[in-house]
N, CA, C and O atoms as a GROMACS GRO file, in nm:
protein
  224
    1MET      N    1  -7.434  20.812   5.725
    1MET     CA    2  -7.358  20.896   5.635
    1MET      C    3  -7.401  20.862   5.492
    1MET      O    4  -7.430  20.748   5.460
    2ARG      N    5  -7.404  20.964   5.410
    2ARG     CA    6  -7.434  20.947   5.267
    2ARG      C    7  -7.320  21.003   5.185
    2ARG      O    8  -7.256  21.102   5.223
    3LEU      N    9  -7.294  20.939   5.072
    3LEU     CA   10  -7.192  20.984   4.978
    3LEU      C   11  -7.258  21.012   4.844
    3LEU      O   12  -7.342  20.935   4.798
    4TYR      N   13  -7.219  21.122   4.782
    4TYR     CA   14  -7.271  21.158   4.651
    4TYR      C   15  -7.158  21.211   4.565
    4TYR      O   16  -7.072  21.284   4.614
    5ALA      N   17  -7.159  21.174   4.438
    5ALA     CA   18  -7.062  21.228   4.343
    5ALA      C   19  -7.110  21.365   4.297
    5ALA      O   20  -7.222  21.378   4.248
    6LEU      N   21  -7.026  21.466   4.314
    6LEU     CA   22  -7.058  21.599   4.262
    6LEU      C   23  -7.022  21.606   4.115
    6LEU      O   24  -7.093  21.668   4.035
    7ASP      N   25  -6.912  21.544   4.079
    7ASP     CA   26  -6.869  21.530   3.940
    7ASP      C   27  -6.768  21.415   3.936
    7ASP      O   28  -6.758  21.340   4.033
    8ASP      N   29  -6.695  21.400   3.827
    8ASP     CA   30  -6.602  21.287   3.814
    8ASP      C   31  -6.489  21.289   3.916
    8ASP      O   32  -6.433  21.184   3.947
    9ASN      N   33  -6.454  21.406   3.967
    9ASN     CA   34  -6.338  21.416   4.055
    9ASN      C   35  -6.369  21.462   4.196
    9ASN      O   36  -6.277  21.483   4.275
   10GLU      N   37  -6.496  21.478   4.230
   10GLU     CA   38  -6.533  21.524   4.364
   10GLU      C   39  -6.647  21.441   4.421
   10GLU      O   40  -6.742  21.406   4.352
   11LEU      N   41  -6.634  21.411   4.550
   11LEU     CA   42  -6.732  21.333   4.622
   11LEU      C   43  -6.768  21.410   4.748
   11LEU      O   44  -6.680  21.462   4.815
   12VAL      N   45  -6.897  21.417   4.781
   12VAL     CA   46  -6.938  21.483   4.905
   12VAL      C   47  -6.988  21.377   5.003
   12VAL      O   48  -7.063  21.287   4.966
   13ALA      N   49  -6.943  21.389   5.127
   13ALA     CA   50  -6.988  21.303   5.236
   13ALA      C   51  -7.068  21.390   5.332
   13ALA      O   52  -7.025  21.499   5.368
   14ILE      N   53  -7.184  21.341   5.373
   14ILE     CA   54  -7.270  21.413   5.467
   14ILE      C   55  -7.297  21.319   5.583
   14ILE      O   56  -7.349  21.209   5.564
   15GLY      N   57  -7.262  21.363   5.703
   15GLY     CA   58  -7.282  21.279   5.819
   15GLY      C   59  -7.246  21.350   5.947
   15GLY      O   60  -7.203  21.465   5.945
   16PRO      N   61  -7.264  21.281   6.060
   16PRO     CA   62  -7.243  21.345   6.189
   16PRO      C   63  -7.096  21.349   6.233
   16PRO      O   64  -7.018  21.258   6.204
   17ALA      N   65  -7.062  21.457   6.303
   17ALA     CA   66  -6.933  21.467   6.372
   17ALA      C   67  -6.947  21.391   6.505
   17ALA      O   68  -7.055  21.342   6.536
   18ARG      N   69  -6.842  21.383   6.581
   18ARG     CA   70  -6.848  21.316   6.711
   18ARG      C   71  -6.949  21.379   6.805
   18ARG      O   72  -7.008  21.310   6.888
   19ASN      N   73  -6.969  21.509   6.792
   19ASN     CA   74  -7.064  21.579   6.880
   19ASN      C   75  -7.207  21.575   6.827
   19ASN      O   76  -7.297  21.632   6.888
   20GLY      N   77  -7.230  21.508   6.714
   20GLY     CA   78  -7.363  21.495   6.656
   20GLY      C   79  -7.398  21.601   6.554
   20GLY      O   80  -7.500  21.589   6.486
   21GLU      N   81  -7.316  21.704   6.541
   21GLU     CA   82  -7.341  21.808   6.441
   21GLU      C   83  -7.321  21.750   6.301
   21GLU      O   84  -7.225  21.677   6.278
   22LEU      N   85  -7.412  21.783   6.209
   22LEU     CA   86  -7.398  21.734   6.072
   22LEU      C   87  -7.291  21.812   5.997
   22LEU      O   88  -7.285  21.935   6.006
   23LEU      N   89  -7.208  21.740   5.923
   23LEU     CA   90  -7.101  21.801   5.845
   23LEU      C   91  -7.116  21.768   5.698
   23LEU      O   92  -7.174  21.666   5.661
   24GLU      N   93  -7.065  21.856   5.615
   24GLU     CA   94  -7.049  21.827   5.472
   24GLU      C   95  -6.899  21.832   5.444
   24GLU      O   96  -6.831  21.928   5.479
   25ILE      N   97  -6.850  21.728   5.382
   25ILE     CA   98  -6.708  21.717   5.353
   25ILE      C   99  -6.693  21.681   5.206
   25ILE      O  100  -6.753  21.585   5.159
   26VAL      N  101  -6.613  21.758   5.133
   26VAL     CA  102  -6.591  21.732   4.991
   26VAL      C  103  -6.450  21.677   4.973
   26VAL      O  104  -6.352  21.735   5.021
   27LEU      N  105  -6.443  21.565   4.902
   27LEU     CA  106  -6.315  21.500   4.873
   27LEU      C  107  -6.284  21.516   4.725
   27LEU      O  108  -6.371  21.495   4.640
   28ALA      N  109  -6.161  21.552   4.694
   28ALA     CA  110  -6.115  21.560   4.555
   28ALA      C  111  -6.040  21.431   4.523
   28ALA      O  112  -5.974  21.374   4.610
   29ASP      N  113  -6.050  21.386   4.400
   29ASP     CA  114  -5.985  21.265   4.352
   29ASP      C  115  -6.008  21.146   4.445
   29ASP      O  116  -5.911  21.085   4.492
   30PRO      N  117  -6.134  21.111   4.474
   30PRO     CA  118  -6.161  21.003   4.569
   30PRO      C  119  -6.109  20.866   4.526
   30PRO      O  120  -6.087  20.780   4.610
   31GLU      N  121  -6.090  20.846   4.398
   31GLU     CA  122  -6.042  20.716   4.348
   31GLU      C  123  -5.891  20.702   4.355
   31GLU      O  124  -5.840  20.591   4.370
   32ASP      N  125  -5.819  20.812   4.345
   32ASP     CA  126  -5.673  20.805   4.337
   32ASP      C  127  -5.606  20.855   4.465
   32ASP      O  128  -5.570  20.776   4.552
   33ASP      N  129  -5.592  20.985   4.475
   33ASP     CA  130  -5.520  21.047   4.586
   33ASP      C  131  -5.617  21.136   4.663
   33ASP      O  132  -5.607  21.258   4.659
   34ALA      N  133  -5.712  21.073   4.734
   34ALA     CA  134  -5.820  21.148   4.800
   34ALA      C  135  -5.765  21.249   4.899
   34ALA      O  136  -5.673  21.222   4.976
   35ARG      N  137  -5.826  21.369   4.896
   35ARG     CA  138  -5.792  21.473   4.993
   35ARG      C  139  -5.915  21.559   5.016
   35ARG      O  140  -5.996  21.582   4.926
   36VAL      N  141  -5.928  21.606   5.139
   36VAL     CA  142  -6.040  21.692   5.176
   36VAL      C  143  -6.013  21.832   5.125
   36VAL      O  144  -5.908  21.890   5.153
   37ILE      N  145  -6.108  21.887   5.049
   37ILE     CA  146  -6.091  22.023   4.998
   37ILE      C  147  -6.195  22.118   5.056
   37ILE      O  148  -6.190  22.239   5.031
   38HIS      N  149  -6.290  22.063   5.133
   38HIS     CA  150  -6.396  22.147   5.190
   38HIS      C  151  -6.457  22.072   5.308
   38HIS      O  152  -6.488  21.953   5.296
   39ALA      N  153  -6.475  22.140   5.420
   39ALA     CA  154  -6.543  22.081   5.536
   39ALA      C  155  -6.607  22.193   5.616
   39ALA      O  156  -6.543  22.294   5.646
   40MET      N  157  -6.733  22.174   5.651
   40MET     CA  158  -6.805  22.275   5.730
   40MET      C  159  -6.934  22.214   5.782
   40MET      O  160  -6.973  22.105   5.739
   41PRO      N  161  -7.002  22.283   5.874
   41PRO     CA  162  -7.134  22.235   5.914
   41PRO      C  163  -7.223  22.222   5.790
   41PRO      O  164  -7.218  22.306   5.700
   42ALA      N  165  -7.304  22.119   5.787
   42ALA     CA  166  -7.388  22.092   5.669
   42ALA      C  167  -7.488  22.204   5.647
   42ALA      O  168  -7.557  22.248   5.739
   43ARG      N  169  -7.496  22.247   5.522
   43ARG     CA  170  -7.596  22.346   5.482
   43ARG      C  171  -7.727  22.276   5.451
   43ARG      O  172  -7.731  22.155   5.426
   44ARG      N  173  -7.834  22.352   5.453
   44ARG     CA  174  -7.968  22.298   5.432
   44ARG      C  175  -7.978  22.214   5.304
   44ARG      O  176  -8.042  22.109   5.303
   45ARG      N  177  -7.916  22.260   5.196
   45ARG     CA  178  -7.927  22.186   5.069
   45ARG      C  179  -7.866  22.047   5.080
   45ARG      O  180  -7.914  21.955   5.014
   46PHE      N  181  -7.763  22.030   5.162
   46PHE     CA  182  -7.704  21.898   5.179
   46PHE      C  183  -7.782  21.813   5.278
   46PHE      O  184  -7.785  21.691   5.267
   47ILE      N  185  -7.846  21.876   5.375
   47ILE     CA  186  -7.930  21.801   5.469
   47ILE      C  187  -8.047  21.738   5.394
   47ILE      O  188  -8.088  21.627   5.428
   48ARG      N  189  -8.101  21.805   5.294
   48ARG     CA  190  -8.208  21.747   5.212
   48ARG      C  191  -8.162  21.618   5.145
   48ARG      O  192  -8.239  21.524   5.133
   49TYR      N  193  -8.036  21.614   5.101
   49TYR     CA  194  -7.982  21.493   5.039
   49TYR      C  195  -7.975  21.380   5.141
   49TYR      O  196  -8.006  21.265   5.110
   50LEU      N  197  -7.933  21.413   5.262
   50LEU     CA  198  -7.922  21.313   5.368
   50LEU      C  199  -8.059  21.254   5.400
   50LEU      O  200  -8.071  21.135   5.427
   51GLU      N  201  -8.161  21.337   5.398
   51GLU     CA  202  -8.298  21.292   5.425
   51GLU      C  203  -8.357  21.214   5.309
   51GLU      O  204  -8.466  21.158   5.322
   52GLY      N  205  -8.288  21.211   5.195
   52GLY     CA  206  -8.336  21.136   5.080
   52GLY      C  207  -8.437  21.210   4.995
   52GLY      O  208  -8.498  21.151   4.906
   53ARG      N  209  -8.456  21.340   5.020
   53ARG     CA  210  -8.553  21.417   4.943
   53ARG      C  211  -8.500  21.459   4.808
   53ARG      O  212  -8.577  21.477   4.713
   54GLU      N  213  -8.369  21.475   4.796
   54GLU     CA  214  -8.308  21.518   4.670
   54GLU      C  215  -8.170  21.457   4.659
   54GLU      O  216  -8.116  21.404   4.756
   55LYS      N  217  -8.116  21.464   4.541
   55LYS     CA  218  -7.977  21.426   4.518
   55LYS      C  219  -7.907  21.542   4.450
   55LYS      O  220  -7.970  21.617   4.375
   56PRO      N  221  -7.778  21.558   4.477
   56PRO     CA  222  -7.705  21.670   4.414
   56PRO      C  223  -7.706  21.660   4.263
   56PRO      O  224  -7.649  21.746   4.196
   0.00000   0.00000   0.00000
């Protein structure tokens, strides 16, 4: 799993679900009151980050 800061208040996690499918999950306020505000199968742009080719 990889974690990247999208901005000061949002963090994206990219990693596998239990079935092996890659997911992208965005957390709001990760330092204080973290909550998931977005979750879906990982899009190609986020898979590139997981592979280390780019960063958000």
